[in-house]
C-alpha positions as CSV (number, residue, x, y, z in Angstrom):
1,X,87.6,32.8,86.8
2,X,88.5,34.5,83.5
3,X,84.8,35.2,82.8
4,X,84.4,36.8,86.2
5,X,87.3,39.1,85.6
6,X,86.0,40.0,82.2
7,X,82.6,40.9,83.6
8,X,84.2,43.1,86.3
9,X,86.2,45.0,83.7
10,X,83.1,45.6,81.6
11,X,84.1,43.2,78.8
12,X,82.3,40.3,77.3
13,X,84.1,36.9,77.4
14,X,85.2,37.6,73.8
15,X,86.8,40.9,74.8
16,X,84.0,43.1,73.5
17,X,82.9,46.1,75.5
18,X,79.4,45.7,76.9
19,X,79.1,48.8,79.2
20,X,80.7,52.1,80.0
21,X,80.5,53.7,83.4
22,X,82.6,56.8,82.7
23,X,81.4,59.9,84.6
24,X,79.4,62.2,82.4
25,X,80.1,65.9,83.1
26,X,76.9,67.8,82.9
27,X,76.6,71.6,82.4
28,X,75.6,72.0,86.0
29,X,78.5,70.0,87.3
30,X,80.9,72.1,85.1
31,X,79.4,75.3,86.5
32,X,79.7,73.9,90.0
33,X,83.4,73.0,89.5
34,X,84.1,76.5,87.9
35,X,82.6,78.2,90.9
36,X,84.5,76.0,93.3
37,X,87.8,76.8,91.5
38,X,87.0,80.6,91.4
39,X,85.1,81.6,94.5
40,X,85.1,85.3,93.5
41,X,83.2,84.5,90.4
42,X,79.7,84.5,91.9
43,X,80.0,88.0,93.6
44,X,81.6,89.4,90.5
45,X,78.6,88.2,88.4
46,X,76.2,89.7,91.0
47,X,78.1,92.9,91.0
48,X,78.1,93.3,87.2
49,X,74.4,92.4,87.1
50,X,73.5,95.0,89.8
51,X,75.5,97.7,88.0
52,X,73.7,96.9,84.7
53,X,70.3,97.0,86.4
54,X,70.8,100.2,88.3
55,X,72.5,101.7,85.2
56,X,69.5,100.9,83.1
57,X,67.1,102.4,85.7
58,X,69.2,105.5,86.4
59,X,71.3,106.1,83.3
60,X,74.0,108.7,83.6
61,X,72.9,109.6,87.1
62,X,74.3,106.3,88.2
63,X,77.2,105.9,85.7
64,X,78.7,109.3,86.5
65,X,82.3,109.3,87.7
66,X,81.2,111.0,90.9
67,X,78.6,108.3,91.8
68,X,80.9,105.4,91.1
69,X,83.8,106.8,93.1
70,X,81.3,107.7,95.9
71,X,80.5,104.0,96.2
72,X,84.2,103.3,96.8
73,X,84.4,106.0,99.4
74,X,81.3,104.6,101.2
75,X,82.6,101.0,101.3
76,X,86.3,101.7,102.0
77,X,86.0,101.4,105.8
78,X,83.7,98.3,105.7
79,X,86.0,96.8,103.1
80,X,89.2,97.3,105.2
81,X,87.5,95.8,108.2
82,X,86.1,93.1,105.9
83,X,89.7,92.3,104.8
84,X,90.6,91.7,108.4
85,X,87.5,89.6,108.9
86,X,88.3,87.6,105.7
87,X,91.6,86.4,107.1
88,X,90.0,85.2,110.3
89,X,87.1,83.4,108.5
90,X,89.5,81.7,106.1
91,X,90.9,79.9,109.2
92,X,87.3,78.8,110.1
93,X,87.1,81.4,112.9
94,X,85.2,84.6,113.3
95,X,86.1,88.0,114.9
96,X,83.2,89.9,116.5
97,X,85.6,92.5,118.0
98,X,86.8,94.1,114.7
99,X,84.5,97.1,114.9
100,X,85.4,97.7,118.6
101,X,89.2,97.4,117.8
102,X,88.7,99.9,115.0
103,X,87.0,102.5,117.1
104,X,89.2,102.0,120.1
105,X,92.3,102.5,117.9
106,X,90.9,105.7,116.5
107,X,90.1,107.0,120.0
108,X,93.7,106.1,121.2
109,X,95.1,108.1,118.2
110,X,92.9,111.1,119.0
111,X,93.2,111.1,122.8
112,X,96.9,110.5,122.9
113,X,97.4,113.5,120.6
114,X,95.1,115.9,122.4
115,X,95.0,114.6,126.0
116,X,98.6,113.4,126.4
117,X,100.1,115.9,124.0
118,X,102.0,113.3,122.0
119,X,103.1,114.1,118.4
120,X,100.3,112.8,116.0
121,X,102.7,110.4,114.3
122,X,103.5,108.8,117.7
123,X,99.8,108.7,118.6
124,X,99.0,107.0,115.4
125,X,101.7,104.4,116.0
126,X,100.3,103.8,119.5
127,X,96.8,103.2,118.0
128,X,98.2,100.7,115.5
129,X,100.1,98.9,118.3
130,X,97.0,98.7,120.5
131,X,95.0,97.2,117.7
132,X,97.7,94.7,116.9
133,X,98.0,93.8,120.6
134,X,94.3,93.2,121.0
135,X,94.3,90.9,117.9
136,X,97.3,89.1,119.4
137,X,95.4,88.4,122.6
138,X,92.5,87.1,120.6
139,X,94.8,84.8,118.7
140,X,96.7,83.6,121.8
141,X,93.5,82.7,123.7
142,X,92.1,80.8,120.6
143,X,95.3,79.1,119.6
144,X,97.0,78.4,123.0
145,X,94.1,78.1,125.4
146,X,91.8,76.5,122.8
147,X,88.9,78.8,123.5
148,X,86.2,79.2,120.8
149,X,86.7,82.2,118.5
150,X,83.1,83.3,118.9
151,X,83.3,83.5,122.7
152,X,86.8,85.1,122.8
153,X,86.0,87.8,120.3
154,X,82.5,88.4,121.7
155,X,84.2,89.0,125.1
156,X,86.9,91.2,123.6
157,X,84.3,93.2,121.7
158,X,82.7,94.1,125.1
159,X,86.1,94.8,126.7
160,X,87.3,97.0,123.9
161,X,84.0,98.9,123.7
162,X,83.9,99.5,127.4
163,X,87.6,100.6,127.4
164,X,86.7,103.0,124.5
165,X,83.9,104.7,126.4
166,X,85.7,104.8,129.8
167,X,89.0,106.2,128.4
168,X,87.4,108.8,126.1
169,X,84.7,109.8,128.6
170,X,82.4,109.7,125.6
171,X,84.1,112.8,124.3
172,X,84.2,113.6,120.6
173,X,87.2,115.4,119.2
174,X,85.9,117.8,116.7
175,X,87.1,118.1,113.1
176,X,88.1,121.8,113.6
177,X,90.5,120.9,116.4
178,X,92.1,118.1,114.3
179,X,92.5,120.3,111.2
180,X,94.2,123.0,113.3
181,X,96.8,121.0,115.2
182,X,96.8,117.4,114.0
183,X,96.0,117.1,110.3
184,X,97.9,113.8,110.1
185,X,94.9,112.1,111.8
186,X,92.8,113.1,108.8
187,X,95.3,112.0,106.2
188,X,93.1,109.2,104.7
189,X,90.3,111.7,104.2
190,X,92.3,113.9,101.8
191,X,91.2,113.6,98.2
192,X,92.4,114.1,94.7
193,X,90.7,114.1,91.3
194,X,91.4,112.1,88.2
195,X,89.2,113.0,85.2
196,X,86.3,114.1,87.3
197,X,86.5,111.1,89.6
198,X,87.3,111.9,93.2
199,X,89.4,109.5,95.2
200,X,90.4,109.7,98.8
201,X,93.6,108.2,100.2
202,X,91.4,105.9,102.3
203,X,90.1,104.4,99.0
204,X,93.6,104.0,97.6
205,X,94.7,102.3,100.9
206,X,91.7,99.9,100.6
207,X,92.4,98.9,97.1
208,X,96.2,98.4,97.8
209,X,95.4,96.4,100.9
210,X,93.1,94.1,98.9
211,X,95.7,93.6,96.2
212,X,98.5,93.0,98.7
213,X,96.5,90.4,100.7
214,X,95.4,88.7,97.5
215,X,99.0,88.3,96.5
216,X,100.1,87.1,99.9
217,X,97.4,84.5,100.2
218,X,97.9,83.1,96.8
219,X,101.7,83.3,96.4
220,X,103.3,82.9,99.8
221,X,103.8,79.9,102.2
222,X,102.0,81.8,104.9
223,X,99.0,82.3,102.7
224,X,98.8,78.6,101.9
225,X,99.1,77.8,105.6
226,X,96.1,80.1,106.3
227,X,94.0,78.1,103.8
228,X,95.3,74.8,105.1
229,X,94.5,75.6,108.7
230,X,91.0,76.6,107.8
231,X,90.4,73.6,105.6
232,X,91.7,70.9,108.0
233,X,93.9,72.0,111.0
234,X,94.8,68.4,111.9
235,X,96.0,67.6,108.4
236,X,97.8,70.9,108.3
237,X,99.7,69.9,111.5
238,X,100.6,66.6,110.1
239,X,102.1,68.3,107.0
240,X,104.3,70.4,109.2
241,X,102.2,73.6,109.5
242,X,102.4,75.3,113.0
243,X,98.6,76.0,113.3
244,X,99.1,77.9,116.6
245,X,101.5,80.4,115.1
246,X,99.3,80.8,112.0
247,X,96.2,81.5,114.0
248,X,98.0,84.0,116.3
249,X,99.5,85.8,113.3
250,X,96.2,86.0,111.5
251,X,94.4,87.5,114.5
252,X,97.3,89.9,115.2
253,X,97.3,91.0,111.5
254,X,93.5,91.4,111.7
255,X,93.9,93.7,114.7
256,X,96.5,95.8,112.9
257,X,94.2,96.1,109.8
258,X,91.3,97.2,112.0
259,X,93.6,99.8,113.6
260,X,94.3,101.2,110.1
261,X,90.6,101.2,109.5
262,X,90.3,103.4,112.7
263,X,92.7,105.8,111.1
264,X,90.8,105.8,107.9
265,X,87.6,106.3,109.9
266,X,88.9,109.6,111.4
267,X,89.7,110.8,107.8
268,X,86.2,109.8,106.6
269,X,84.2,111.5,109.3
270,X,86.7,114.2,110.1
271,X,86.5,113.7,113.9
272,X,87.3,111.2,116.6
273,X,84.1,109.8,117.9
274,X,83.8,106.9,120.4
275,X,80.3,106.1,119.0
276,X,81.2,105.8,115.4
277,X,81.5,102.5,113.4
278,X,79.2,100.5,115.7
279,X,77.8,98.4,112.9
280,X,81.2,97.5,111.4
281,X,81.1,93.9,112.8
282,X,77.9,92.9,111.0
283,X,78.8,94.9,107.8
284,X,82.2,93.2,107.6
285,X,80.7,89.8,107.9
286,X,78.1,90.7,105.3
287,X,80.8,91.7,102.8
288,X,82.7,88.5,103.5
289,X,79.7,86.2,103.1
290,X,78.3,87.9,100.0
291,X,81.9,87.8,98.7
292,X,81.8,84.0,98.6
293,X,84.2,83.3,101.5
294,X,83.1,80.1,103.2
295,X,82.1,80.4,106.9
296,X,83.5,76.9,107.2
297,X,87.0,78.1,106.4
298,X,89.6,77.1,103.8
299,X,87.8,78.5,100.7
300,X,87.3,82.0,99.3
301,X,89.4,85.1,98.3
302,X,90.0,88.6,99.4
303,X,88.9,89.8,95.9
304,X,85.5,88.1,96.5
305,X,85.2,90.2,99.7
306,X,86.1,93.3,97.7
307,X,83.3,92.5,95.2
308,X,80.9,91.8,98.1
309,X,81.6,95.2,99.7
310,X,81.0,96.9,96.3
311,X,77.7,95.0,95.9
312,X,76.5,96.5,99.2
313,X,77.6,99.9,98.1
314,X,75.9,99.6,94.7
315,X,72.6,98.5,96.2
316,X,72.8,101.3,98.9
317,X,73.5,104.1,96.4
318,X,71.3,102.7,93.6
319,X,68.2,102.4,95.9
320,X,68.9,105.8,97.4
321,X,69.0,107.5,94.0
322,X,65.8,105.7,93.1
323,X,64.2,107.3,96.2
324,X,63.4,103.9,97.7
325,X,63.0,103.4,101.4
326,X,66.2,102.4,103.2
327,X,64.6,99.3,104.5
328,X,64.7,97.8,100.9
329,X,68.4,97.9,101.1
330,X,68.4,95.7,104.2
331,X,65.8,93.4,102.7
332,X,67.8,92.8,99.5
333,X,71.2,92.5,101.3
334,X,69.6,90.0,103.7
335,X,68.4,87.9,100.7
336,X,71.9,88.1,99.2
337,X,73.4,86.8,102.4
338,X,71.1,83.8,102.5
339,X,71.6,83.2,98.8
340,X,75.4,83.4,99.2
341,X,75.4,80.8,102.0
342,X,73.1,78.5,99.9
343,X,75.4,78.8,96.9
344,X,78.4,78.1,99.1
345,X,76.8,74.9,100.4
346,X,76.0,73.8,96.9
347,X,79.6,74.5,95.7
348,X,81.0,72.6,98.7
349,X,79.4,69.4,97.4
350,X,82.1,69.3,94.8
351,X,84.7,68.5,97.4
352,X,82.4,66.4,99.6
């Protein structure tokens, strides 16, 4: 009996060690664990590498303060919508209605001002309320009625889009009209300069939103509950998390953020157009996936999405300055999306 126990413990009968089965950490496993612990690391590395490559090819043409701040201006709206999409995807859901909510909210702000004659501040508040309400309905249907997020938000996308066109009559409110009587609607399009770099208030809002959500997700109980619900909703319920309330709050907050994106959109294009922002759904998911947020939920960070949005902006501007066909941008971004999902699957093996 003693010999058997000695063999099981890896010791010879005399007590000498005869084998060691300790797990050996290889370089690849260490990298895998590092990426698992810091999901934003991969998009950050890709972002730095792309900046170096385009900087080497274009020189000061790319590294000018104007070019770098132009990237931020171009990705601000996609990044804001991407922040809303990130919250949803962290809960293992998806929101296909984000773009439609954004556009409908902007139309509400414009039409309530010019058709109903409401003060611009009241019209903006109504637009924000509408976006939040649509998000709440999404969350309620998903959390209470247990409908699949894909189906609910796909349906809401069609409803919001149809409402947008029916209410607006496909009418565009021109920039000159807004400038003359409701400049508040264009607030986020106003700009200021710092050392030759031009920033809009929309860019500042985007950066502050990312920092705020990064803090909330990392340092508050609500943020931890979002990750818990996305990782394993049943285990979250057993640990005392009200998954239904978390889901409803996430979708409602997503709707509010999309409504703010609608306000920023007015400032960006100067007008209120019911046909603008049609590709925001796909672009927001692109930023999220490239940013290292897992489509399976429970893993990733808002900072990763921020880097993902910047990667798209760097590729778009860099290739345009090189005179390349716009299709090359789609080709490279498509390759990055597939690569990001492959890396996510590889990283997930750490926790498997």
